[in-house]
One Martini backbone bead per residue (centre of mass of N, CA, C, O) as a GRO file, in nm:
protein
  329
    1ALA     BB    1  11.042   3.417   4.340
    2ILE     BB    2  11.043   3.133   4.216
    3PHE     BB    3  11.253   3.011   4.401
    4ASN     BB    4  11.104   3.070   4.667
    5LEU     BB    5  10.852   2.908   4.596
    6LEU     BB    6  10.982   2.629   4.547
    7SER     BB    7  11.127   2.609   4.824
    8SER     BB    8  10.869   2.639   4.994
    9VAL     BB    9  10.721   2.390   4.892
   10GLY     BB   10  10.939   2.183   4.968
   11ALA     BB   11  10.960   2.246   5.274
   12ALA     BB   12  10.658   2.210   5.340
   13ALA     BB   13  10.628   1.916   5.244
   14LEU     BB   14  10.837   1.793   5.435
   15LEU     BB   15  10.713   1.894   5.704
   16HIS     BB   16  10.417   1.791   5.666
   17SER     BB   17  10.495   1.477   5.641
   18SER     BB   18  10.655   1.470   5.943
   19ALA     BB   19  10.492   1.702   6.162
   20VAL     BB   20  10.192   1.699   6.054
   21SER     BB   21   9.844   1.628   6.125
   22HIS     BB   22   9.584   1.868   6.068
   23SER     BB   23   9.704   2.061   5.863
   24ASP     BB   24   9.750   2.273   5.620
   25ILE     BB   25   9.984   2.352   5.365
   26GLY     BB   26   9.935   2.643   5.272
   27PRO     BB   27  10.024   2.816   5.522
   28LEU     BB   28  10.313   2.700   5.521
   29VAL     BB   29  10.399   2.812   5.250
   30LEU     BB   30  10.345   3.111   5.324
   31ILE     BB   31  10.558   3.135   5.543
   32PHE     BB   32  10.808   3.072   5.373
   33PHE     BB   33  10.758   3.287   5.150
   34ALA     BB   34  10.745   3.544   5.324
   35CYS     BB   35  11.028   3.513   5.447
   36ALA     BB   36  11.192   3.499   5.182
   37MET     BB   37  11.106   3.776   5.065
   38ALA     BB   38  11.188   3.953   5.307
   39THR     BB   39  11.487   3.866   5.308
   40THR     BB   40  11.564   3.951   5.023
   41THR     BB   41  11.493   4.260   5.044
   42LEU     BB   42  11.673   4.316   5.284
   43GLY     BB   43  11.942   4.246   5.145
   44MET     BB   44  11.914   4.450   4.914
   45ALA     BB   45  11.897   4.708   5.088
   46LEU     BB   46  12.170   4.671   5.239
   47SER     BB   47  12.366   4.655   4.985
   48THR     BB   48  12.335   4.969   4.902
   49LEU     BB   49  12.525   5.095   5.140
   50ILE     BB   50  12.749   4.967   4.958
   51SER     BB   51  12.954   5.016   4.688
   52SER     BB   52  13.049   4.735   4.712
   53GLU     BB   53  12.932   4.433   4.624
   54ARG     BB   54  13.088   4.245   4.813
   55LEU     BB   55  13.057   4.412   5.076
   56GLY     BB   56  12.749   4.425   5.065
   57ALA     BB   57  12.698   4.122   5.105
   58LEU     BB   58  12.847   4.097   5.378
   59PHE     BB   59  12.676   4.306   5.527
   60ALA     BB   60  12.402   4.163   5.496
   61ILE     BB   61  12.484   3.903   5.646
   62ALA     BB   62  12.561   4.034   5.916
   63VAL     BB   63  12.285   4.163   5.979
   64TYR     BB   64  12.122   3.904   5.968
   65ASN     BB   65  12.265   3.765   6.205
   66VAL     BB   66  12.189   3.977   6.416
   67LEU     BB   67  11.871   3.951   6.374
   68SER     BB   68  11.854   3.654   6.485
   69TYR     BB   69  11.854   3.786   6.795
   70ALA     BB   70  11.574   3.942   6.824
   71ASP     BB   71  11.402   3.723   6.984
   72LEU     BB   72  11.511   3.800   7.271
   73LEU     BB   73  11.301   4.032   7.315
   74LEU     BB   74  11.074   3.818   7.377
   75TRP     BB   75  11.205   3.596   7.591
   76VAL     BB   76  11.303   3.816   7.779
   77LYS     BB   77  11.238   3.829   8.128
   78SER     BB   78  11.189   4.009   8.385
   79GLY     BB   79  11.288   3.879   8.670
   80GLY     BB   80  11.128   3.680   8.928
   81SER     BB   81  11.155   3.544   9.199
   82SER     BB   82  11.210   3.667   9.513
   83GLY     BB   83  11.477   3.463   9.549
   84GLN     BB   84  11.628   3.531   9.242
   85GLY     BB   85  11.624   3.811   9.178
   86ALA     BB   86  11.669   4.038   8.877
   87ARG     BB   87  11.714   3.845   8.671
   88GLY     BB   88  11.673   3.715   8.378
   89SER     BB   89  11.451   3.508   8.182
   90ILE     BB   90  11.380   3.231   7.979
   91ASP     BB   91  11.078   3.245   7.769
   92HIS     BB   92  10.850   3.080   7.528
   93GLU     BB   93  10.663   3.326   7.605
   94ILE     BB   94  10.475   3.583   7.547
   95PRO     BB   95  10.465   3.872   7.676
   96GLU     BB   96  10.197   4.042   7.819
   97ASN     BB   97  10.333   4.349   7.794
   98LEU     BB   98  10.316   4.326   7.489
   99GLY     BB   99  10.240   4.508   7.237
  100PHE     BB  100  10.113   4.525   6.928
  101ALA     BB  101  10.335   4.698   6.792
  102GLN     BB  102  10.576   4.537   6.901
  103LEU     BB  103  10.506   4.254   6.800
  104TYR     BB  104  10.460   4.330   6.484
  105GLY     BB  105  10.724   4.482   6.451
  106LEU     BB  106  10.907   4.233   6.503
  107SER     BB  107  10.768   4.063   6.267
  108MET     BB  108  10.923   4.225   6.036
  109ILE     BB  109  11.132   4.042   6.116
  110PRO     BB  110  11.178   3.754   5.961
  111GLN     BB  111  11.276   3.571   6.196
  112VAL     BB  112  11.045   3.642   6.393
  113GLY     BB  113  10.799   3.589   6.213
  114PHE     BB  114  10.865   3.291   6.161
  115GLU     BB  115  10.865   3.188   6.454
  116LEU     BB  116  10.574   3.276   6.534
  117THR     BB  117  10.411   3.139   6.306
  118MET     BB  118  10.514   2.851   6.357
  119LYS     BB  119  10.424   2.830   6.648
  120THR     BB  120  10.120   2.874   6.585
  121TYR     BB  121  10.078   2.645   6.384
  122PHE     BB  122  10.144   2.409   6.592
  123GLU     BB  123   9.930   2.487   6.798
  124LEU     BB  124   9.688   2.445   6.603
  125ASP     BB  125   9.752   2.146   6.538
  126LYS     BB  126   9.686   2.040   6.834
  127ILE     BB  127   9.364   2.174   6.813
  128GLY     BB  128   9.286   2.081   6.481
  129GLY     BB  129   9.421   2.301   6.301
  130CYS     BB  130   9.547   2.478   6.021
  131ARG     BB  131   9.354   2.719   5.847
  132TRP     BB  132   9.218   2.964   5.656
  133ASP     BB  133   8.976   3.024   5.878
  134ASN     BB  134   9.218   3.054   6.136
  135LEU     BB  135   9.447   3.275   6.103
  136PHE     BB  136   9.289   3.507   6.304
  137VAL     BB  137   9.318   3.343   6.550
  138LEU     BB  138   9.369   3.358   6.881
  139GLN     BB  139   9.696   3.241   6.996
  140GLY     BB  140   9.720   3.354   7.277
  141GLN     BB  141   9.896   3.652   7.146
  142TYR     BB  142   9.857   3.534   6.843
  143ARG     BB  143   9.835   3.602   6.489
  144MET     BB  144   9.914   3.456   6.203
  145GLY     BB  145   9.801   3.656   5.991
  146SER     BB  146   9.948   3.906   6.109
  147GLY     BB  147  10.233   3.795   6.067
  148LEU     BB  148  10.211   3.779   5.757
  149MET     BB  149  10.155   4.081   5.719
  150ALA     BB  150  10.424   4.179   5.840
  151MET     BB  151  10.603   4.041   5.624
  152GLY     BB  152  10.470   4.187   5.387
  153ALA     BB  153  10.546   4.472   5.484
  154SER     BB  154  10.850   4.421   5.479
  155PHE     BB  155  10.871   4.370   5.178
  156CYS     BB  156  10.763   4.646   5.081
  157LEU     BB  157  10.961   4.829   5.235
  158CYS     BB  158  11.230   4.706   5.120
  159ALA     BB  159  11.164   4.749   4.822
  160LEU     BB  160  11.144   5.058   4.838
  161LEU     BB  161  11.423   5.104   4.962
  162TYR     BB  162  11.582   4.981   4.731
  163ALA     BB  163  11.475   5.162   4.499
  164TYR     BB  164  11.595   5.419   4.628
  165LEU     BB  165  11.896   5.350   4.701
  166GLU     BB  166  11.983   5.260   4.412
  167GLN     BB  167  11.965   5.567   4.308
  168VAL     BB  168  12.137   5.740   4.547
  169MET     BB  169  12.369   5.547   4.552
  170GLN     BB  170  12.707   5.520   4.516
  171HIS     BB  171  12.880   5.331   4.283
  172GLU     BB  172  13.113   5.192   4.086
  173ILE     BB  173  12.861   5.181   3.896
  174GLY     BB  174  12.722   5.460   3.801
  175LEU     BB  175  12.453   5.682   3.884
  176ALA     BB  176  12.338   5.925   4.101
  177ARG     BB  177  12.068   6.044   4.241
  178PRO     BB  178  11.889   6.257   4.386
  179TRP     BB  179  11.707   6.242   4.680
  180TYR     BB  180  11.449   6.401   4.523
  181PHE     BB  181  11.353   6.239   4.261
  182PRO     BB  182  11.042   6.174   4.325
  183LEU     BB  183  10.977   6.504   4.289
  184ASP     BB  184  11.048   6.479   3.990
  185PRO     BB  185  10.875   6.502   3.699
  186SER     BB  186  11.089   6.378   3.501
  187PHE     BB  187  11.091   6.094   3.625
  188TRP     BB  188  10.790   6.020   3.558
  189ARG     BB  189  10.813   6.063   3.257
  190GLU     BB  190  11.028   5.848   3.221
  191MET     BB  191  10.863   5.603   3.340
  192CYS     BB  192  10.620   5.661   3.117
  193GLY     BB  193  10.765   5.734   2.832
  194ILE     BB  194  10.792   6.042   2.829
  195GLY     BB  195  10.907   6.300   2.676
  196ALA     BB  196  11.111   6.541   2.838
  197GLY     BB  197  11.307   6.685   2.702
  198ALA     BB  198  11.472   6.963   2.752
  199LEU     BB  199  11.653   7.111   3.032
  200LEU     BB  200  11.758   7.343   2.892
  201THR     BB  201  11.753   7.701   2.877
  202ASP     BB  202  11.929   7.711   2.656
  203SER     BB  203  12.021   7.730   2.356
  204ALA     BB  204  12.196   7.556   2.128
  205GLU     BB  205  12.365   7.797   2.029
  206ASP     BB  206  12.470   7.881   2.312
  207VAL     BB  207  12.618   7.622   2.380
  208VAL     BB  208  12.815   7.618   2.133
  209SER     BB  209  12.935   7.914   2.181
  210SER     BB  210  13.146   7.827   2.406
  211ASP     BB  211  13.392   7.801   2.209
  212LYS     BB  212  13.486   8.108   2.237
  213GLU     BB  213  13.650   8.058   2.514
  214VAL     BB  214  13.841   7.923   2.315
  215ASP     BB  215  14.084   7.814   2.117
  216THR     BB  216  14.007   7.783   1.747
  217THR     BB  217  14.248   7.752   1.546
  218ASN     BB  218  14.245   7.410   1.542
  219PHE     BB  219  13.950   7.435   1.433
  220GLU     BB  220  13.683   7.352   1.276
  221SER     BB  221  13.435   7.487   1.123
  222GLU     BB  222  13.067   7.541   1.240
  223ASN     BB  223  12.905   7.741   1.009
  224ASP     BB  224  12.733   7.559   0.880
  225GLU     BB  225  12.406   7.538   0.801
  226ASN     BB  226  12.360   7.238   0.872
  227LEU     BB  227  12.486   7.252   1.156
  228ARG     BB  228  12.300   7.470   1.270
  229GLN     BB  229  12.042   7.302   1.234
  230LEU     BB  230  12.124   7.069   1.421
  231ARG     BB  231  12.153   7.244   1.673
  232HIS     BB  232  11.864   7.355   1.676
  233GLN     BB  233  11.746   7.040   1.687
  234ARG     BB  234  11.937   6.867   1.876
  235LEU     BB  235  12.134   6.671   1.673
  236VAL     BB  236  12.344   6.629   1.926
  237VAL     BB  237  12.666   6.599   2.085
  238SER     BB  238  12.736   6.782   2.381
  239VAL     BB  239  13.058   6.903   2.501
  240ARG     BB  240  13.131   7.098   2.810
  241GLY     BB  241  13.386   7.113   3.022
  242LEU     BB  242  13.503   6.829   3.069
  243LYS     BB  243  13.546   6.658   3.390
  244LYS     BB  244  13.781   6.410   3.544
  245GLU     BB  245  13.843   6.281   3.873
  246PHE     BB  246  14.088   6.104   4.054
  247ARG     BB  247  14.219   5.876   4.298
  248ASN     BB  248  14.488   5.750   4.412
  249ALA     BB  249  14.655   5.564   4.642
  250SER     BB  250  14.777   5.846   4.773
  251GLY     BB  251  14.533   6.078   4.709
  252ALA     BB  252  14.579   6.193   4.443
  253ARG     BB  253  14.498   6.387   4.181
  254VAL     BB  254  14.351   6.272   3.868
  255LYS     BB  255  14.334   6.368   3.531
  256ALA     BB  256  14.138   6.228   3.281
  257VAL     BB  257  13.962   6.493   3.228
  258ASP     BB  258  14.030   6.829   3.066
  259GLY     BB  259  13.813   7.027   2.913
  260LEU     BB  260  13.615   6.901   2.717
  261GLN     BB  261  13.534   6.983   2.364
  262LEU     BB  262  13.237   6.883   2.175
  263THR     BB  263  13.071   6.791   1.851
  264MET     BB  264  12.813   6.575   1.751
  265TYR     BB  265  12.670   6.480   1.447
  266GLN     BB  266  12.427   6.386   1.265
  267GLY     BB  267  12.562   6.155   1.021
  268GLU     BB  268  12.841   6.122   1.156
  269CYS     BB  269  13.183   6.038   1.191
  270PHE     BB  270  13.336   6.009   1.507
  271CYS     BB  271  13.678   6.053   1.613
  272LEU     BB  272  13.845   5.941   1.910
  273LEU     BB  273  14.163   6.045   1.988
  274GLY     BB  274  14.436   5.880   2.178
  275HIS     BB  275  14.633   5.807   2.408
  276ASN     BB  276  14.724   5.642   2.665
  277GLY     BB  277  14.535   5.809   2.914
  278ALA     BB  278  14.351   6.047   2.780
  279GLY     BB  279  14.016   5.963   2.824
  280LYS     BB  280  13.827   5.787   2.642
  281THR     BB  281  13.683   5.586   2.831
  282THR     BB  282  13.573   5.798   3.025
  283THR     BB  283  13.401   5.947   2.818
  284MET     BB  284  13.222   5.703   2.745
  285GLY     BB  285  13.115   5.662   3.033
  286ILE     BB  286  12.970   5.937   3.045
  287LEU     BB  287  12.791   5.912   2.781
  288THR     BB  288  12.651   5.632   2.911
  289GLY     BB  289  12.610   5.670   3.236
  290MET     BB  290  12.857   5.524   3.421
  291VAL     BB  291  13.004   5.808   3.471
  292PRO     BB  292  13.072   6.070   3.667
  293GLN     BB  293  13.119   6.394   3.653
  294SER     BB  294  13.294   6.668   3.786
  295ALA     BB  295  13.250   6.845   3.519
  296GLY     BB  296  13.021   6.975   3.316
  297GLU     BB  297  12.853   6.926   2.993
  298VAL     BB  298  12.595   6.690   2.876
  299GLU     BB  299  12.440   6.648   2.547
  300VAL     BB  300  12.170   6.432   2.415
  301LEU     BB  301  11.937   6.523   2.213
  302GLY     BB  302  11.853   6.737   2.457
  303HIS     BB  303  11.982   6.554   2.685
  304ARG     BB  304  12.086   6.540   3.011
  305LEU     BB  305  12.380   6.465   3.183
  306PRO     BB  306  12.244   6.256   3.428
  307GLU     BB  307  11.932   6.323   3.446
  308GLN     BB  308  11.867   6.161   3.140
  309ARG     BB  309  11.985   5.867   3.096
  310ASP     BB  310  11.745   5.683   3.010
  311VAL     BB  311  11.673   5.846   2.759
  312VAL     BB  312  11.948   5.828   2.620
  313ARG     BB  313  11.963   5.509   2.603
  314GLN     BB  314  11.731   5.488   2.385
  315HIS     BB  315  11.956   5.635   2.166
  316MET     BB  316  12.181   5.412   2.247
  317GLY     BB  317  12.489   5.257   2.148
  318PHE     BB  318  12.740   4.998   2.252
  319CYS     BB  319  13.075   4.909   2.143
  320MET     BB  320  13.323   4.725   2.212
  321GLN     BB  321  13.633   4.631   2.128
  322GLN     BB  322  13.538   4.370   2.239
  323ASN     BB  323  13.361   4.086   2.196
  324VAL     BB  324  13.093   3.995   2.440
  325LEU     BB  325  12.961   3.790   2.258
  326TRP     BB  326  12.816   3.519   2.157
  327ASP     BB  327  12.812   3.352   1.864
  328THR     BB  328  12.503   3.214   1.923
  329LEU     BB  329  12.319   3.475   2.009
   0.00000   0.00000   0.00000
């Protein structure tokens, strides 16, 4: 927003000093800024539709270039004189039969809104100047103030669309929420910083007791009273039946994690050992909410992943094998 504002002020000052005679610079700055913000949020919203960040950026640029031709819907007028056939002609006057909803609906496309508001600005400049008090004066068939409001509405709509799609679309990194997440009360409790509590309906003892379904011959007993108390208070990281599958280049399924079961207790140092390719990094990615599991349950301090990942992250720190911080940070 700051960059858009500074660039808008610079562009408006340059244009105002060279091409404007009687108009205020304020409305001109607002035109540039409204178009820049609407364009930015449009690109952000479009980029969420593609899982790859690089391809998403290219997709957003391609759609933006296509929308640059949307103004042809305004200038192409059907018909012509009686002797010229029925082919369309290009005329840079807004067609009289274009309704209010159509006109300002098209103005929500940043390129169209920018062109129409700039056109109206310079028309007002010719007849005395564009000022704050005549933004909503009808000039031809267009009100510059209404065009600015249309671009503002486009900014709000694209910002909301981006905020929603960023949560529900699956990307290379991170977890996608269900499409109905705005209707989930736990989401709003999370946004308001209110402890959502555990989502599990089973008791902690019941969750841990699922170990009985597997052979526990080679497992250390967890029947200590202190451990049972920690499980009862949900001061554990509980992983049950965790599975994660990927597809390789040939399309075959590869099991990175296959039925992992473990419990980490508060106050203990837990060491996860395994050979290269055993699934240690994948498991850490799932525990930190960066990688979605294929199956299984993960509960951290009574909060289930991935449903309550933001709450979990408030209680979690992660240090990579290599130090990724600058020495002087």
